[in-house]
C-alpha positions as CSV (number, residue, x, y, z in Angstrom):
1,M,-94.0,111.0,54.6
2,K,-93.9,114.5,56.0
3,K,-91.0,116.5,54.6
4,D,-91.2,119.6,56.7
5,F,-87.4,119.5,57.0
6,L,-87.1,120.6,53.3
7,K,-89.0,123.8,54.0
8,K,-87.0,124.5,57.1
9,L,-83.8,124.2,55.1
10,G,-85.0,126.7,52.5
11,L,-85.4,124.0,49.7
12,K,-87.9,124.4,46.9
13,A,-89.0,122.1,44.0
14,K,-86.3,123.7,41.9
15,N,-83.1,125.1,43.4
16,N,-80.2,127.2,42.0
17,G,-77.2,125.0,41.9
18,T,-74.7,127.9,41.8
19,S,-74.1,130.2,44.6
20,T,-72.1,133.2,45.5
21,G,-74.1,136.2,44.9
22,L,-75.9,134.6,41.8
23,K,-79.6,134.9,42.5
24,S,-80.8,132.7,39.6
25,S,-79.3,130.3,37.1
26,A,-79.2,130.7,33.3
27,S,-78.9,127.0,33.0
28,S,-81.5,125.0,31.1
29,K,-80.2,121.7,32.6
30,Y,-81.3,120.4,36.0
31,I,-80.2,117.5,38.1
32,E,-83.1,115.5,39.6
33,S,-82.6,114.3,43.1
34,R,-84.6,111.1,43.8
35,S,-84.5,109.5,47.1
36,P,-83.3,105.9,47.2
37,V,-85.6,105.5,50.2
38,D,-88.8,105.5,48.2
39,G,-87.8,106.6,44.7
40,A,-89.7,109.9,45.0
41,L,-88.4,113.1,43.3
42,I,-87.3,115.4,46.1
43,G,-86.3,118.3,43.9
44,S,-84.0,119.4,41.1
45,V,-80.9,121.6,41.1
46,S,-79.7,123.7,38.2
47,V,-76.4,122.7,36.5
48,T,-73.7,125.3,36.7
49,T,-72.9,126.7,33.2
50,K,-69.3,127.6,32.1
51,K,-70.3,131.3,32.2
52,E,-71.6,130.9,35.7
53,Y,-68.5,129.0,36.8
54,E,-66.4,131.9,35.6
55,R,-68.5,134.3,37.7
56,V,-68.1,132.1,40.7
57,I,-64.3,132.0,40.4
58,K,-64.0,135.7,40.0
59,T,-66.3,136.3,43.0
60,A,-64.3,133.9,45.1
61,Q,-61.0,135.5,44.0
62,K,-62.3,138.9,45.0
63,A,-63.6,137.6,48.3
64,F,-60.2,136.1,49.1
65,T,-58.4,139.5,48.9
66,T,-60.6,140.5,51.9
67,W,-60.9,137.3,53.8
68,R,-57.2,136.6,54.0
69,T,-56.7,139.9,55.8
70,V,-59.3,139.1,58.5
71,P,-57.5,137.9,61.7
72,A,-57.6,134.2,62.0
73,P,-59.5,134.2,65.4
74,K,-62.2,136.4,63.8
75,R,-62.5,133.9,60.9
76,G,-62.9,131.3,63.6
77,E,-65.8,133.3,65.0
78,I,-67.6,133.0,61.7
79,V,-67.1,129.2,61.8
80,R,-68.3,129.2,65.4
81,Q,-71.5,130.8,64.5
82,Y,-72.0,128.3,61.7
83,G,-71.5,125.5,64.2
84,D,-74.3,127.0,66.3
85,A,-76.6,127.3,63.3
86,L,-75.9,123.6,62.5
87,R,-76.9,122.7,66.1
88,E,-80.2,124.5,65.5
89,N,-80.8,122.7,62.2
90,K,-79.3,119.3,63.1
91,E,-82.7,117.5,63.1
92,A,-83.7,118.9,59.7
93,L,-80.4,118.5,58.0
94,G,-79.9,115.0,59.4
95,R,-83.2,114.0,58.0
96,L,-82.3,115.4,54.6
97,V,-79.0,113.5,54.6
98,S,-80.9,110.3,55.5
99,Y,-83.6,110.8,52.9
100,E,-81.4,112.0,50.0
101,M,-78.5,109.6,50.6
102,G,-80.2,106.6,52.2
103,K,-78.2,106.2,55.4
104,S,-80.0,105.5,58.7
105,L,-81.4,108.5,60.5
106,Q,-79.0,108.1,63.4
107,E,-76.1,108.2,60.9
108,G,-77.6,111.2,59.3
109,Y,-77.7,113.0,62.6
110,G,-74.2,111.7,63.3
111,E,-72.9,113.2,60.1
112,V,-74.3,116.7,61.0
113,Q,-72.7,116.2,64.4
114,E,-69.3,115.7,62.7
115,M,-69.9,119.0,61.0
116,I,-70.5,120.6,64.4
117,D,-67.4,118.9,65.8
118,I,-65.1,120.1,63.0
119,C,-66.5,123.6,63.5
120,D,-65.4,123.4,67.2
121,F,-62.0,122.1,66.2
122,A,-61.5,124.8,63.6
123,V,-62.4,127.5,66.1
124,G,-59.6,126.4,68.4
125,L,-57.3,126.0,65.4
126,S,-57.9,129.6,64.4
127,R,-55.6,130.6,67.4
128,Q,-53.0,127.9,66.8
129,L,-51.7,128.2,63.2
130,Y,-48.2,127.9,64.5
131,G,-44.9,128.3,62.7
132,L,-41.4,127.4,64.0
133,T,-38.4,129.6,65.0
134,M,-34.9,128.4,64.0
135,H,-31.4,129.4,65.1
136,S,-29.5,131.1,62.3
137,E,-25.8,130.3,61.7
138,R,-25.2,134.0,61.1
139,P,-24.8,136.4,63.9
140,S,-27.6,138.9,64.6
141,H,-30.0,137.1,62.3
142,R,-33.3,135.6,63.2
143,M,-35.1,132.8,61.3
144,Y,-38.7,131.7,61.5
145,E,-41.5,130.3,59.4
146,Q,-45.1,131.4,58.9
147,W,-48.1,130.0,57.1
148,H,-50.2,131.9,54.6
149,P,-53.5,130.9,52.9
150,L,-53.3,129.4,49.4
151,G,-56.3,131.2,47.9
152,V,-59.2,129.4,46.3
153,V,-59.6,125.8,47.5
154,G,-61.7,123.4,45.3
155,I,-63.7,120.7,47.2
156,I,-65.1,117.7,45.3
157,S,-67.1,115.5,47.6
158,A,-68.8,112.1,47.2
159,F,-72.4,111.0,47.9
160,N,-71.8,108.8,50.9
161,F,-70.9,111.7,53.2
162,P,-72.8,114.5,51.5
163,V,-72.2,117.2,54.1
164,A,-69.5,116.1,56.6
165,V,-66.5,115.8,54.2
166,W,-67.2,119.3,52.8
167,A,-67.1,120.6,56.3
168,W,-63.9,118.8,57.1
169,N,-62.3,120.6,54.3
170,S,-64.0,124.0,54.2
171,M,-64.1,124.8,57.9
172,I,-60.4,124.2,58.2
173,A,-59.6,126.0,55.0
174,M,-61.6,129.0,56.0
175,V,-60.0,129.6,59.3
176,C,-56.7,129.3,57.4
177,G,-57.8,132.2,55.3
178,D,-58.8,130.4,52.1
179,V,-62.1,130.7,50.3
180,C,-63.8,127.5,49.0
181,I,-65.7,126.3,45.9
182,W,-67.6,123.1,46.5
183,K,-68.7,120.7,43.8
184,P,-70.9,118.2,45.6
185,S,-71.9,114.8,44.2
186,E,-74.7,115.0,41.6
187,K,-76.4,112.2,43.6
188,T,-76.9,114.4,46.6
189,P,-77.2,118.0,45.4
190,L,-79.9,119.2,47.8
191,C,-77.7,118.6,50.8
192,S,-75.2,121.1,49.4
193,I,-77.9,123.7,48.8
194,A,-79.1,123.3,52.4
195,C,-75.6,123.7,53.8
196,Q,-75.1,126.9,51.8
197,N,-78.5,128.3,52.7
198,I,-77.6,128.0,56.4
199,F,-74.0,129.3,55.9
200,H,-75.0,132.3,53.8
201,K,-77.2,133.6,56.6
202,I,-74.1,133.7,58.8
203,L,-72.0,135.4,56.2
204,K,-74.7,138.0,55.5
205,A,-75.2,138.7,59.2
206,N,-71.5,139.3,59.6
207,K,-71.1,141.3,56.3
208,V,-68.7,138.7,55.0
209,P,-68.6,138.4,51.1
210,E,-70.6,135.4,49.9
211,G,-67.7,134.4,47.7
212,V,-65.9,133.0,50.8
213,C,-68.0,129.9,50.4
214,C,-69.5,128.8,47.1
215,I,-71.1,125.8,45.4
216,V,-71.2,124.7,41.7
217,N,-73.5,121.8,41.0
218,G,-73.2,119.5,38.0
219,D,-71.7,116.3,36.6
220,Y,-68.0,115.5,36.0
221,M,-67.8,118.4,33.5
222,V,-68.1,120.9,36.4
223,G,-65.4,119.0,38.2
224,Q,-63.2,119.3,35.1
225,Y,-63.6,123.0,35.2
226,M,-62.1,123.0,38.6
227,T,-59.3,120.5,38.2
228,H,-58.0,122.2,35.1
229,D,-58.2,125.7,36.6
230,Q,-54.9,127.3,37.5
231,R,-56.7,129.8,39.7
232,I,-57.4,126.9,42.1
233,P,-54.1,126.0,43.8
234,L,-55.6,123.1,45.8
235,I,-58.2,120.5,44.8
236,S,-59.4,118.3,47.6
237,A,-61.3,115.3,46.0
238,T,-63.1,112.4,47.7
239,G,-64.2,109.5,45.6
240,S,-63.0,106.3,43.9
241,S,-59.4,105.5,43.2
242,R,-60.2,105.7,39.4
243,M,-61.5,109.2,39.8
244,G,-58.6,110.2,42.0
245,K,-56.0,109.1,39.5
246,I,-57.6,111.4,36.9
247,V,-57.8,114.3,39.3
248,G,-54.3,113.8,40.6
249,A,-52.8,113.7,37.1
250,T,-54.7,116.7,35.9
251,V,-53.9,118.9,38.8
252,A,-50.2,117.8,38.8
253,A,-49.9,118.6,35.1
254,R,-50.5,122.3,36.1
255,L,-48.3,122.0,39.2
256,G,-51.2,122.4,41.5
257,R,-51.8,120.5,44.7
258,S,-54.3,117.7,45.3
259,L,-55.6,116.3,48.5
260,L,-57.0,112.9,47.6
261,E,-59.3,110.7,49.8
262,L,-60.1,107.6,47.7
263,G,-61.0,104.0,48.0
264,G,-60.7,101.7,50.9
265,N,-60.5,97.9,51.2
266,N,-60.5,97.6,54.9
267,A,-59.8,94.5,57.0
268,I,-60.1,93.4,60.6
269,I,-57.7,90.8,61.8
270,I,-59.3,88.6,64.4
271,T,-56.9,86.6,66.6
272,P,-57.5,83.8,69.1
273,N,-57.0,86.3,71.9
274,A,-59.9,88.5,70.7
275,N,-62.9,89.3,72.8
276,M,-66.0,88.1,70.9
277,D,-68.2,90.6,72.6
278,I,-66.2,93.3,70.7
279,V,-65.6,91.4,67.5
280,I,-69.1,90.7,66.4
281,P,-70.7,94.2,66.8
282,G,-67.5,95.8,65.4
283,A,-67.5,93.6,62.4
284,V,-71.2,93.8,61.7
285,F,-71.5,97.6,62.0
286,G,-68.4,98.1,60.0
287,A,-69.7,95.9,57.2
288,V,-73.4,96.9,57.0
289,G,-73.4,100.5,58.3
290,T,-74.4,103.0,55.6
291,A,-75.2,99.8,53.6
292,G,-71.5,99.3,53.1
293,Q,-71.0,102.6,51.3
294,R,-68.4,104.1,53.6
295,C,-64.8,104.4,52.4
296,T,-63.9,102.9,55.8
297,S,-66.5,100.1,55.7
298,T,-65.2,96.7,56.7
299,R,-64.7,94.6,53.5
300,R,-62.5,91.7,54.8
301,L,-62.3,89.7,58.0
302,I,-59.0,87.8,58.3
303,I,-59.7,85.2,61.0
304,H,-57.4,82.8,62.7
305,E,-58.1,79.2,61.6
306,S,-58.7,78.0,65.1
307,I,-61.6,80.3,65.7
308,Y,-62.9,80.7,62.1
309,D,-65.9,78.5,62.4
310,K,-66.9,80.1,65.7
311,V,-66.7,83.6,64.3
312,K,-68.6,82.7,61.2
313,K,-71.4,81.1,63.2
314,A,-71.7,84.2,65.4
315,L,-71.8,86.5,62.3
316,V,-74.5,84.4,60.6
317,K,-76.6,84.6,63.7
318,A,-76.0,88.4,64.0
319,Y,-76.9,89.0,60.3
320,K,-80.3,87.3,60.9
321,Q,-81.1,90.2,63.3
322,I,-80.3,93.0,60.9
323,K,-83.4,95.0,60.0
324,I,-83.5,96.5,56.5
325,G,-85.9,99.2,55.4
326,N,-86.8,102.9,55.5
327,P,-83.7,104.5,57.1
328,L,-85.8,107.3,58.6
329,L,-87.4,104.7,60.9
330,P,-85.1,104.3,64.0
331,T,-85.9,100.6,64.2
332,N,-84.1,99.8,60.9
333,H,-80.3,99.3,60.8
334,V,-79.7,99.4,57.1
335,G,-81.2,101.5,54.4
336,P,-80.9,101.4,50.6
337,L,-77.9,101.7,48.3
338,I,-77.7,105.1,46.6
339,D,-79.2,104.1,43.3
340,K,-79.8,101.2,40.9
341,D,-76.3,101.5,39.4
342,A,-75.0,100.7,42.8
343,V,-77.4,97.7,43.0
344,E,-76.0,96.4,39.7
345,N,-72.4,96.7,40.9
346,Y,-73.5,94.8,44.1
347,L,-75.0,92.0,42.0
348,D,-72.0,91.9,39.7
349,S,-69.6,91.5,42.6
350,I,-71.7,88.6,44.0
351,N,-71.5,86.9,40.6
352,K,-67.7,87.4,40.4
353,V,-67.3,85.8,43.9
354,K,-69.2,82.8,42.6
355,V,-67.2,82.6,39.4
356,E,-63.9,82.7,41.3
357,G,-65.0,79.9,43.6
358,G,-66.2,81.7,46.7
359,K,-69.1,80.4,48.8
360,F,-71.7,82.4,50.7
361,A,-72.3,81.9,54.4
362,V,-75.1,84.5,54.1
363,T,-76.6,84.9,50.6
364,G,-77.4,88.3,49.1
365,G,-80.0,89.6,46.7
366,V,-82.3,92.5,45.9
367,L,-85.1,93.0,48.4
368,K,-88.7,93.6,47.3
369,G,-91.9,94.2,49.1
370,R,-93.8,96.8,51.0
371,G,-91.6,99.9,51.7
372,L,-88.9,98.6,49.4
373,S,-90.3,100.0,46.1
374,S,-87.3,102.0,45.1
375,G,-85.4,98.9,44.0
376,C,-82.3,100.0,45.9
377,Y,-82.6,97.8,49.0
378,V,-80.2,94.8,49.1
379,K,-79.4,92.1,51.6
380,P,-76.0,92.3,53.4
381,C,-74.2,89.1,52.6
382,I,-71.1,87.2,53.8
383,A,-68.7,85.4,51.3
384,E,-66.0,82.9,52.1
385,V,-63.1,83.7,49.8
386,E,-59.4,83.9,49.3
387,N,-57.6,87.2,49.5
388,K,-56.1,86.6,46.0
389,F,-59.5,86.7,44.3
390,Q,-59.7,89.6,41.9
391,I,-63.0,90.8,43.2
392,V,-61.6,90.9,46.8
393,Q,-58.8,93.1,45.6
394,H,-61.3,95.7,44.5
395,E,-63.5,98.0,46.6
396,T,-67.1,96.9,46.4
397,F,-69.2,99.8,47.6
398,A,-71.9,97.6,49.0
399,P,-72.6,95.4,52.1
400,I,-70.5,92.4,51.1
401,L,-68.2,91.0,53.7
402,Y,-65.4,88.6,52.8
403,L,-64.1,86.0,55.3
404,M,-60.7,84.3,55.0
405,K,-58.4,82.3,57.2
406,Y,-54.8,82.8,58.4
407,K,-52.3,80.6,60.4
408,N,-50.0,83.2,62.1
409,L,-50.0,86.9,62.6
410,S,-47.3,87.8,60.1
411,E,-49.4,86.0,57.4
412,A,-52.5,87.9,58.5
413,V,-50.8,91.3,58.3
414,A,-49.4,90.4,54.9
415,M,-52.9,89.5,53.7
416,Q,-54.3,92.7,55.0
417,N,-51.6,94.8,53.3
418,D,-51.8,92.8,50.1
419,V,-54.4,95.0,48.4
420,P,-54.0,98.2,46.4
421,Q,-55.8,100.4,48.9
422,G,-54.5,101.5,52.3
423,L,-57.2,103.4,54.3
424,S,-58.3,101.8,57.5
425,S,-57.4,98.6,59.4
426,A,-58.0,97.0,62.7
427,I,-57.0,94.1,64.9
428,M,-59.1,92.4,67.6
429,T,-56.9,91.0,70.4
430,D,-56.3,91.2,74.1
431,S,-52.6,90.5,73.6
432,I,-50.5,93.6,73.9
433,R,-47.7,91.9,71.9
434,E,-50.1,91.2,68.9
435,A,-51.4,94.8,69.1
436,E,-48.0,96.4,69.2
437,L,-46.8,94.2,66.3
438,F,-49.8,95.3,64.3
439,L,-49.0,98.9,64.9
440,S,-45.3,98.6,64.3
441,T,-43.4,99.5,61.2
442,A,-43.8,95.9,60.0
443,G,-47.5,96.0,60.7
444,S,-50.5,97.7,59.0
445,D,-49.6,99.9,56.0
446,C,-52.8,101.9,56.3
447,G,-53.3,105.5,57.3
448,I,-55.6,104.3,60.1
449,A,-54.8,101.4,62.3
450,N,-57.1,100.5,65.2
451,V,-57.0,98.0,68.1
452,N,-60.2,96.6,69.4
453,I,-62.5,98.9,67.4
454,G,-63.6,98.5,63.9
455,T,-62.5,100.1,60.7
456,S,-65.4,102.4,60.1
457,G,-65.7,106.0,61.3
458,A,-63.0,108.3,62.7
459,E,-62.7,111.0,65.2
460,I,-62.2,114.5,63.8
461,G,-59.2,115.2,66.2
462,G,-57.0,112.8,64.2
463,A,-55.8,113.3,60.6
464,F,-58.0,111.2,58.3
465,G,-56.7,109.5,55.2
466,G,-54.7,106.6,53.8
467,E,-51.9,105.4,51.6
468,K,-51.4,103.7,48.2
469,E,-54.5,103.9,46.0
470,T,-56.3,105.7,48.8
471,G,-54.4,108.8,47.7
472,G,-52.1,109.8,50.6
473,G,-54.3,112.8,51.6
474,R,-55.1,113.9,55.1
475,E,-58.1,115.8,56.3
476,S,-59.7,116.9,59.5
477,G,-57.6,117.0,62.7
478,S,-54.0,116.9,63.8
479,D,-51.8,119.1,61.5
480,A,-53.9,118.4,58.4
481,W,-54.5,122.2,58.2
482,K,-51.1,122.6,56.7
483,A,-52.4,121.2,53.4
484,Y,-54.5,124.3,53.0
485,M,-51.7,126.8,53.5
486,R,-48.3,127.7,52.0
487,R,-45.2,127.7,54.1
488,Q,-42.8,130.7,54.1
489,T,-39.4,130.9,55.7
490,N,-38.3,134.3,56.9
491,T,-34.8,135.6,57.8
492,I,-34.3,138.9,59.5
493,N,-30.9,140.6,59.7
494,Y,-30.8,143.1,62.6
495,S,-27.1,143.8,62.4
496,T,-25.2,146.5,60.4
497,D,-23.3,143.9,58.4
498,L,-24.3,141.6,55.6
499,P,-22.4,138.3,56.0
500,L,-22.4,136.3,52.7
501,A,-22.3,132.6,52.3
502,Q,-19.0,130.7,52.4
503,G,-17.2,133.9,53.5
504,I,-17.5,135.6,50.1
505,K,-16.6,139.2,50.1
506,F,-17.2,142.0,47.7
507,D,-15.1,145.2,47.8
508,F,-17.4,148.0,47.0
């Protein structure tokens, strides 16, 4: 396989995993990046030492004192240039995402496109960081609010979206006037180096301090440096609910802020009024896209009993057409899981379904053969279960789809909500009454609720995030920018008197 894209992105056999003016690493430890596509070693990245981390923090703090004074539209101009650079490197970076993470090539390109889109959004936002004006109860007084940057924002991202989630956070934070320190997943470190290589060219050309955007690579210990660090007022963390609980508690203990994007256990309710031409592709893509490794992947189908057999039969037929293999080949729909640990979790979940009494409409298993030598390719499967099964209550980061029946819509909504997570949800129906009930206060309890589209994916214009064990955070569009800023209320007295509260007077 030709890997010209690595050279174009400035990647070498060994890469410095710490960046902000540090030209080399003193670390003796390296993270090896092996592709789940073929098991090959792509390269290695140095692990950030504690001493290097301190230098990164101090460099970022110094950069913040300059960056916060740059007018927001001019900060947006830097982000605009980065978006243009991503357009030029979309093919190479998309290939790297696909090869290092294992998602299909089209999904790799799509992830880079999300970066480009959030850059465009952030550029517009740089002229719209609005505050409110309020009427004062005191004569000749004016009240208003304004928003100021927080300072250093720590971003901890997951392997499944190795570049887009960082961009969702950093592009917004930077137009807000913050500087960013990024700790990427140790499973996809080269993607972070590539993003930084591209961005630092923009910073250098505009004479912007490199400390505006930094990376620190390593395992959970590097993440601990960040979560315990009082110099980082906001930690934005994406990952499992287990990880998020640790991060949230640690940051809260020092009275910092956390923005958490955690697990999902997403369901589609399918009513008798659903259009099957929409149901099947929506459910299949949601369940098997990115090999089931999206936080918004469809985990559960809650199907009305009158159409259950019809939907199951159509799904089984559709699953026979899924092509699994090298994700860089456009003809394949599904690539590998990220690593062999993920494969073991997949197999363990299948076993737990069997132990609890579930049956498989489409059986799973590890795939072997030509082009599947990495040992990370698995077969998407479909299990008939009950929502109360313990395994169904957990997020399985793999292509396992659970089917269950319901009798009426209120029961279906209750089943959908009866899991610890609350990220994405959907209903398939042509009934406006059913759709509106699903979207009502008594309907879905998720941060995302869709009608006649699946659970996976989201447009950057809307705030992305969920409730309950999904963490409650919001990233990307709408007014999610407020998470990266501090609010300040201002009162101006333009009279010659000083009226005091409750009519209190001092005789001086």
